[in-house]
N, C-alpha and C positions, 0 to 999 in steps of 0.2 A: 523393116522391123519396127513393130509398134512398141514404143516405150511404155512401161507400166506407170500408171498414174500413182502419184504418192497418196498414201492413205492418211487421212486426218482423223484423229480421235476427237470425239465431242468433248470439249472441255467444260468443266463445271463453270457456270456463270459466275460463281463466287470467286473463282480464281482471278478474274479480271478486276475485282473490286479491291481497292487499296486496303491494306491491313494496317490497323492502328494498334500498336503495342505499347503505347506510352504508359509506363507503370505509375506515373503521377496522376493519371486521370481515373476517376471512378466511372464505371459504366452507367449509362442512363438507366433510370428506374426509380423506385421509391427512395426517398431520402432517408438513409439509415438512421441518421442522428435524430431527425424529426420523428421518425417512426418509434424510435426508442423512447423519446420523451413522451410521445402520445401514449405509448403502452404503459409507461410509468404513471402518467396522469390517470389512466383508466384504473390502474391498481389502487391509486389513492382514492378515486371516486368510489370504487367498490368497497373499500375499507370503510369509508365514511357512511355509505348506505347501510352496511352491516351494523355499524355502531348505532345509527339512528333507529334501526328496527329492533334493537335489543329491548327486552322487557325485564323488569326487576320487581321483586316483591315490594309493595308500598311500605312495609315495615322497615325496610332498609333505607328509606328516605326520610329526611327531617320533615316536620310538619309544614315548614315554609315551602318546600318543593312540592309536597302533595297538594297544598292549596294552590300553588301556581299551575300545576297540572290541571286541576279541576276548573279553575277560572279560565285557563286557556281553552279548554274544551267548550266551556260555556260561550265564550266570545266567538270561537270558530263556528260553532253550530248555529249561533243566532245572528252571525254577521254584524257584530258590534265591537266597539273598542272602548274599554273603560277609561275614564280620565283618572289622573293621579288622585284626585279627591275621592272618587268612587272606590278606588283600590284601598284607600286608607280605612274604609269601613270594614274590610275583611281582615280579621286577625288570625294568626297562626293557631290560636286556641279554638278555632272553628273545627280543627281536625283532631280526631281521636288518634293518639299515637300509642301504638301497641309495642311491646318488647320485640326487639329484632330477632330473638331466638324462638319466638312463638310462631309456628307455622300458620299459614292462612288457608289451610284445607277446610272443607266444609265441616269436618268432624271437630275442629278446634274453635269454631265460632263462639261457643258458650264461654270458653276461657277468655277470649278477647272482650266479651261483654262484661265479664267479671272485673277485668282490669279497667274498662271504661267507666264503670259505676263505683269502683272502689269499695269502701266499707258498706255502702248502702245497697249492694247488689241483691241481697236476699229480699229485703223489703220491697225493692223496686221491681224485681224480676221473678220472684217466686211466690209471693203471697197471693192467695186466691180470693180473698173476700173484698167486697166493695166497702170502702170506708166513707161514711157519711161526711160530706164537706171536704174530703181529701182526695178520694179516688173515685172518679166518675166512671160509669160504664162506657165501654167502647173507646177508651183512651189509652193506647199503648205507650210504653216508655221507649220501646225499640221498634223501628219499622225497617224491615229488610225489603229492598227493592231489586228485582231481577228482570231479566228479559223475557222469561217464560215461566209457566207453571211448574215445569220440571225442575228448573233451577231453584225456584222458590221452595219447593218441597225438599230438595236436596239440602239446602241451607237450614231448613227447619229441623231436619234430622240432627244437625250439629248443635241444635239448641235444646234438645230433649232433656238434658240434665236440669234445665231451668224451667221446663214447662210441665213437670209432673203434677204440681199442685194447681196450676192455672194454665190450661192448654192455650196454645197459640192460635191466632186467627189466620185462616188461609184466604187471602184476598186476590184471587185470580178468577178468570172466566171459565177455564176448562173444567168441566164436570161440576161446577159450582154455580148455583143460582143466586142471584142478588138477594132474594128473600131469605135464603138460608144464612147468608153472611150478615144481613141486617139483624136477624134473630140472635146470631152468635155475638154480635157487638152490643147486645143489651146486657151482657155480663161483664165482669171485670176482665180486661185484656191487658196483659203486660207486654206481650210480644206479638207482632203481626208480620206476615210475609206475603208479598204479592207482586203484581205487575203494575206499571204506572197507570194504565188506563182504568183498571178496576179500582185501584186505590183512590184516584181522583173522583171517580163516579160516586163512591161511598162517602167521600168527604163532602161532595156537593149535595148529597142526600141527607147530610147531617147525621149519618149513621156512624161514621168514623170520626172520632174527635182527636184533636191534636194538643189539648191542654197539658198533657203529661209528657209529650214527646220530647225526648232528650237526645236521642241518637238515631240517625238514619244510616243504615248499612247499605252501601252501594256495591252491588255484586259486579266486580270487574272481570269476571270470567269472560273469555272471548270464544266466539264460535270458530268454525273451520275456516272462515274467510277473514278472521281477525277483528270482527266487530264486537263491541261490548255495549253495555247499557248506555254509555254516553255517546256512542257513534253509530249504532245500528239504525238504519233508516226506519222511519215511522215510530219505532219504539223510543228512539232517542228524542224525537220531537214530542212525544207524549210525556217523557220524563221531564224535559226542560219546561214544558208547559206547567206540569205539576210543581216543579221547583220554583218557578217564577211566581206562581199563584199562592203557594202555601208554605214554602220553605225558606225563601231568600231572606225575608225580613226577620224571622226568628233567628236565622243564622247570623245576621248582622248584629242583632241585639245581644247575642251571646246566649240565647236560650236553647240553641240547637247546635249539635256537632255532627260532622260527617265522618263516617268510617269507610275509607276506600278499601274494600276487601278483595285482595287478589293482586296479581301483577299488573303493573301499568307500564306504558311505553316509556323507555328510558330516553328516547329521542327528544322529547319535549324538555326533559330535565337537563340533558346535556347542554342545551342552549342557555339554561338558567344558572349554571354552576358558578360562573365567575362574575355574574352581574347582580346588581341590587334587585330586590324582589319587585319593586314597582315598575322597573324598566322592562320587565319580561312580558308584560301583558298588554 
């Protein structure tokens, strides 16, 4: 009689492996404590980034912080570093400080200019006749500088209440010939608006004069990529060239003021909040 062979079931290989059930040991894998700390660190980093990318109306910032913002942009764009002595040349009075409750939309620009010129705003911005020995042709009191012809026109619409008796000069290349602009500048001009390249060209041609210039309005409107007059490639280079050539020295002498019109990056200002002005730049 043949005895039946015992049947063996195939055992799972894992059954032969020793089992560790020590409750005091954590399983191998990501370190939960480190992961938690890293995650918390990322949250802090994200919060900081959001804070730095925040923008705020320039009217909500004191003149000292607006000046710091402008000079920081100048140094960054030109790859230079001002010395303490050079920084002392720039005073907070270089900045036009508008009321905080006054909006900086294009439609309100005429109100900002009234505040900037005080009691003399009518004589400086509205009169239309050339005064012998006092008011030369082609010498505006206000110069608005934008990145494009479209923005220049938009801001001019906000100045219409001031330009009824003396129309503003349009100083940009689009649909405008240089000869037409030169002819326009042979009359009294109180307000002009344009782009850096055309403005500089007309100055170099001695068509646009700067003897009366008291305020330059820098349009801080940003495009879809976040660029503004002070940072947009090529246009910003043209502006800084114009600034260094024709505006920096009058600004230092106190003959010229800057109006930063629109929101500016709060990130630059955050770094300057708790430190002295000269150490920021």
